[in-house]
N, C-alpha and C positions, 0 to 999 in steps of 0.2 A: 915357121917364124921364129927369130933369133931369141933366147932367152932373155927375159927381162928381171930385172932384181926388185925385189919391195923391198925398202926400207919401212920396220915397223918402228911407228914410235909412242909410247906409253900404252901400253895395255891395249895395242892396236887401234887406238880411237884414228889413226891418220895413215897415210902412206904415201911414200912416193915413188912410182913407176917412171926408172929412167929407160931411156932409149936405149935396145941394145946395140945401134949402131950410130955413128957419129951422124948427126944431123936428123934421126929420128925425132919424134912430137915428146915430150915427158908429158905423163897425164900422173894427174893426182886427184884420188875424190876427196874432196868438201865436204861433210854433212856435220847436218844438226850444226853445233853451237860452233865448230868450225869456222862458221861461214862467214860472221864476222872481222873476225881478228884477218883474215883470209882477204877480205876485199879491202879493209883497211889497210894491210898490209900492201896492196897492188895501188890504189892511189895514191900512199904516201909516197910508194916510193918509185910511181910515174916520171918521166921525165918529158916526153915530148908529146901525149896524147892519153886522154881517155873518152871512150866511147862508152853509151849506155844505153840499154832498149828496157825497160821495166812496164809492167800491168801496172803497179801502185809503188810511188813514195810518200809515206807515210810522214806526217809532222807526230813525232815522237819522239822521246828521249833518245834512241837508239839511231835513230835516222838522224838526228842532230849531230851524233857525232862524225855522220856519214857525210854531211853535208858543210861539217865545219872542214873536213879533211879534202872534200871538192875545193874548198874555198880555197884552202890554203895550196891548192894545185894550180891553180888558174892566178895566182899572186905570186908563182915561181913560174911563170909562164908556158906553162902547160894549157895544152886548148883541149877543153872538156866542150863534150856536145849529148844530151840525152834528148831520149823520146820517151814520151810516157804516156798510157791509155789514153782516151779521152774521156770512155766510162766512168770511169772511178772518181767518186765525186771531189775526193781531195786535192784530185792530180793537178788541178788548175791552179789553186795553193802554190801549190810545190811548183809547178812552172813557176810562177812569179817568185818567188824564193832566189831558184838558180839561175831568173835571169839577171836577179838583183845582184847579184856574186859575181857576173861575171861569164855563168856558163851559157853555151848555146844550148838551149831547150824549147821545147814545143810538145803539145798535143798531136796523135795522130789521129786519123782521121775518124770519124762515126759511124762511118761504113762498113768498118770491120774493125774486129776487136785485135789488139795487140797483146799478147798472152807471154810472150819472149821474158827471161830472167837473165838478161847477157850483157857483159862488161867485157872491153876490148881495150887493151892497154900497151903503148906504144911498140903496136903492130907485130907484138909477138907474145904479147900473154891472153887468153881470153877465158873465162870463169861465165858457166852456163850451167843451169839445174831447175831445180823447181824454188828457189828460195823467191819468194818477193822481198822487196826491198821496204818492211815494215817489223817493227821491233817485235811483236808478237812470233812472227815468220821466223826470228833468227834466234828468239829465246826459247821459245818454247816447243816449235814444229819437228816431227822428223819432217827432215830434207836432205836430196841428195845431189847433188854438183859434181863438176869434174873441173879443176884448172888446168890447161892444156898450153904449155910453153912451145911454141912451132909457129914460125913466120908464117906457111903455108895457109895455115890452117885459121891463123888470125886474120889474115889476108882473102879469104872468103868470107868470113863474118864481118870484117869490115865493108865489105860489098854489100853484102844482105844490109847490113845496117845503112848505107847510102842508098839503096833502093826503097829502102821502109822512108829514110828520109825526105825522097822525094815525092814518094806516094805509096802508103801504105795501105792504100786498096788496093792495088796494082799486084796479083802475086810475080814475085822476083824473077821468075823462071830462069834459074839458075843450077846447071848441074852439080851434085855432088860432088865434093871435092874429096879426095883420097890423101894421107900423107899419115907413112909407116901405117900401124893399125887401127887407123881414125877414119873415118867417116862422116861428113856431114850430111847430116837429116835436118834440111828446109822445108817449112810448111807440110806439102802434099807425098812429100819424098819418105816420109816414117812410115806410112801404112804399109804400102809395098816393101820396105825392106823389114817391120816387122813380121809380117807374112810369110816373107822369103825367111827370117829367121826361125820361125814357129814347125814351118814344115821340114826342114831341115834339122832340129832337134834330134837329139839320137840319147842323151844319156838323163840331162834336165833341164825344166824352167822354172824360174823362180820370176813373182812379178810383187809390185807395192805399187799399188793405182788408187790416188785419193777419191776420184768418183768414175763411174761405169755404167754408161747408161744404155744396158741393155735389154730390150724388150722385145717378148714375141711379136709384138704388133711390127716391129723394125727388123723383118725378115730378109735376109739379103745386104742391109746396112754395114757398113764397116764396122762398126762397134761390136754387132752379135756376126760380123764374119773372124775380127780378135778372138773372140769368148770363143767362138769354135772352133777354130782352129787350137786352143787350149786344151778342149775336152779330145779332138781326134790325136792331138799328142801324147794326152794321158791312156788314151783308148788302146796305142800303138807301142804302151810299157815304157813313154815317158815320165817320169816323174815331175808333176806338174803343183806347184804351192805358189799361192795368190794372198797377199792382203790388200784389205780395203779398209777406210777410215770408218768407224764406228763413231761419232760423233755425239758427246753430251750436251748439244745444243743446238746442233744445225741439223733441224730435223726434216730439210729439204734434202738435203746431202743422205742422208738416213732410208727414205724414201726413194729417190734416185740409184741407190744401190742394192733395195732389197730385192728389185727380180733378178737379179744375179745371181744376189743368196739360194734365192729359190731353184731357179735353173741349176746351178752349180752344185746344190745339195743330193744331187741326183747324179750326179758323174762324177767321174775316179780322182777330178781336180780336189786339192787340198784345199777349200778356201777359207782364209780367218779373219777376222775382226783384228784389227791393233786393240790394245789396252784405251778403255774407254774414255781416261784424266788427259790420252795424250792426241792432239792430231797428225794425223800423217798426212803430211800433203806433199810427198814424195811421188815420183814417176820415174819408176824404174822396172826393167827389163834384164835379167841374165838368163841367156840360152844358151848353154854349153859352156864355150868357152866364149861367148861374145858378151857386151853388156851394152844397153840403150840406157843415155842420160838425159834428161830435157824437161821441158814443159807442157808436153802432151798430157792432157787427160785424156782417157777412153769416152768419149765425146761425139757425138756428128758434127758439132760446130768445130770443136777443136781438129778433126782430121778433114773436115773437108771447105772450113772458111777461115778459120783466123791465124794470124804469122803466131808461127810457132818452132822453136828452132831446138835442136837436138844432135848427138854425137852419135854414131855406132861406134865402139872401141873393143877390138878382135884381140883379146889377153885372158890369158890363164887364171893369171894370179889377182888381176885385179877385178876378174868375176869372181874368184876366192872370196876375196875381199867382200864383194857385195851378198856374195851368200849367206856370209859372216855377220854381216849388215841386218839383214832378213831376216835373220833367227835371232837377232837378240830380242831377248825380253820385252823392252821399249816398244819394240816394233810388229813382232808377232804375236799375238794375243790368242785368244780363244781361237778353236776350231768353228766352223758355226756349222748347226747342226741342219 
């Protein structure tokens, strides 16, 4: 792989990976508090089109700023279209607000959750990852996203968005698209790609996952296979570390994550809680020099049914950035006993 350069900005809080050859995608991590200015810049500078697919769009002060930017884009002639999940109680009202400002908007089908967090601008820029369109997600959570500058990837995600707009209950049945070091992972493509990464890892694996529904009663299930693949990697000498969210308010999530903690406490995998006062909503995998960022939690429905979008990027410097992110004291808390 051609060498890529990383431009570190202010204490390493952000970086831009420029393609090593003309025409290669540019990839930039967008984490935590970086998301709001990044998405506003995309919207404010859009000249032709904005397409978004979001689990939720809340009616709060932060999203009022985003909605104002979307309305201004419509006023200057940009086509704006958005799909929201029908299962979130406030999304119907959000669709009405969007329609009133001239955005093409609707709810997805009730048959299937659309869990994506995806924005596509001008057929060239793609922002995707874990950040929901809520003030809480943008201002408080640990979140991981990538900003991709590449028309090939944008075209793939535009086609994906068009298929969900037409029928979000149907599987899009699109092949993975490769552009430079980036591979799209849509819906069911995530699981086999991650299993292959774990099987091939030789040095280290770092995982940050909001929720993991591991359970002995789900023997053979995809979540269990992912977790057991981590254990197998650790057993062959790979350094394996994982962070899951420990919530100070969501006891349901804590109960979901507890069987994972019970199991991994008996293995060589280093499992950590995040700091109690912080919600770690990120979904991140770093396996050697490969990075997976997207919307997928490790749950049965996420892996087998929901609409989810992620990317796999093979780049050593991007991997190093996210390992540093993993090790930040605001992300990796105490090791679970």
